[in-house]
C-alpha positions as CSV (number, residue, x, y, z in Angstrom):
1,M,0.3,0.3,0.4
2,L,1.6,3.1,-0.9
3,R,0.8,4.6,2.9
4,D,3.1,2.1,4.0
5,S,5.6,3.4,2.0
6,V,5.3,6.9,2.8
7,P,7.4,6.8,5.9
8,R,10.6,4.8,4.4
9,Q,10.1,7.8,1.3
10,V,10.4,10.6,4.0
11,Q,13.7,9.0,5.5
12,V,15.3,8.5,2.0
13,F,14.4,12.5,0.9
14,K,15.7,13.2,4.9
15,A,19.0,11.9,4.0
16,L,19.0,13.7,0.9
17,G,18.4,16.8,2.5
18,H,21.7,17.6,3.5
19,E,24.8,18.5,0.5
20,T,27.5,16.7,1.7
21,R,25.6,13.8,1.4
22,A,23.9,14.5,-2.1
23,R,28.1,15.0,-3.1
24,I,28.5,11.3,-1.1
25,I,26.0,9.9,-3.5
26,A,27.4,12.0,-6.7
27,I,30.8,10.6,-6.4
28,L,29.6,6.7,-5.6
29,A,27.2,7.2,-8.4
30,D,29.8,8.1,-11.3
31,E,32.7,6.9,-9.9
32,G,31.9,3.5,-8.3
33,E,32.9,2.0,-4.6
34,K,35.1,4.5,-2.6
35,H,37.0,3.9,0.5
36,V,35.7,6.4,3.4
37,T,39.5,7.9,3.5
38,E,39.3,8.4,-0.7
39,L,35.5,10.6,0.5
40,V,37.7,12.3,3.5
41,E,39.8,13.3,0.7
42,R,37.7,14.4,-2.3
43,L,35.1,16.2,0.2
44,G,37.8,18.0,2.7
45,F,36.3,16.9,5.8
46,D,37.6,14.9,8.8
47,Q,36.5,11.4,8.7
48,S,34.0,11.5,11.6
49,T,32.3,13.9,9.6
50,I,32.4,11.8,6.6
51,S,31.4,8.6,8.2
52,R,28.1,10.1,10.0
53,H,27.2,10.9,6.7
54,L,27.4,8.1,5.4
55,G,25.8,7.0,8.3
56,V,22.7,8.4,7.6
57,L,22.6,7.4,4.1
58,K,23.2,3.3,4.9
59,A,20.7,3.5,7.2
60,S,18.0,5.1,4.6
61,G,19.4,2.2,2.4
62,I,20.8,4.4,-0.6
63,V,24.6,3.0,0.4
64,D,25.7,0.1,1.3
65,S,29.0,-0.7,2.8
66,R,31.6,-3.9,3.3
67,K,35.0,-4.6,5.1
68,E,38.0,-4.9,3.4
69,G,40.7,-5.3,5.5
70,L,40.6,-3.0,7.9
71,N,39.2,-0.7,5.5
72,V,35.1,0.4,5.0
73,V,34.0,0.4,1.3
74,Y,30.9,1.9,0.0
75,S,28.8,1.8,-2.5
76,L,25.8,3.1,-3.6
77,A,22.9,0.7,-3.2
78,M,19.8,2.5,-4.7
79,P,20.8,3.9,-7.9
80,C,17.2,5.8,-8.5
81,V,18.6,8.4,-6.2
82,R,21.0,9.6,-8.4
83,Q,18.7,9.6,-11.5
84,F,16.1,10.9,-9.3
85,M,18.9,13.9,-8.3
86,K,19.9,13.8,-12.5
87,C,16.5,14.6,-12.8
88,L,16.4,17.5,-10.8
89,E,19.4,19.1,-12.0
90,A,17.8,18.7,-16.1
91,T,14.7,20.0,-14.6
92,C,16.1,23.0,-12.4
93,D,18.3,23.7,-15.8
94,H,16.2,23.4,-18.5
95,D,16.7,26.3,-20.0
96,G,20.4,26.6,-19.5
97,T,21.0,29.4,-17.1
98,G,20.4,27.5,-14.0
99,A,17.2,29.9,-12.7
100,G,14.7,27.5,-13.0
101,C,15.4,26.6,-9.4
102,I,15.7,28.1,-6.5
103,L,18.6,28.1,-4.0
């Protein structure tokens, strides 16, 4: 039933509602699996900050993780999220100016 899926959908939208998490999703979607340390280097935040954001994304089912020795590797578990973000991007930039969205 649709009503039963609403809380899950809200959880995903809340997880998407932060710029750093959106950037993590974009990196994983465009480049594939990444170690936490790679995301730290790319995004310029400390490891605890990136790990916290990854925890939110994992709890919402957007990303998945696996152990590789002492490292944790993250991947996109919900590819439709990146498709949704690309749809938003295309909608916001439909005239080439970026004026279609309020920032």
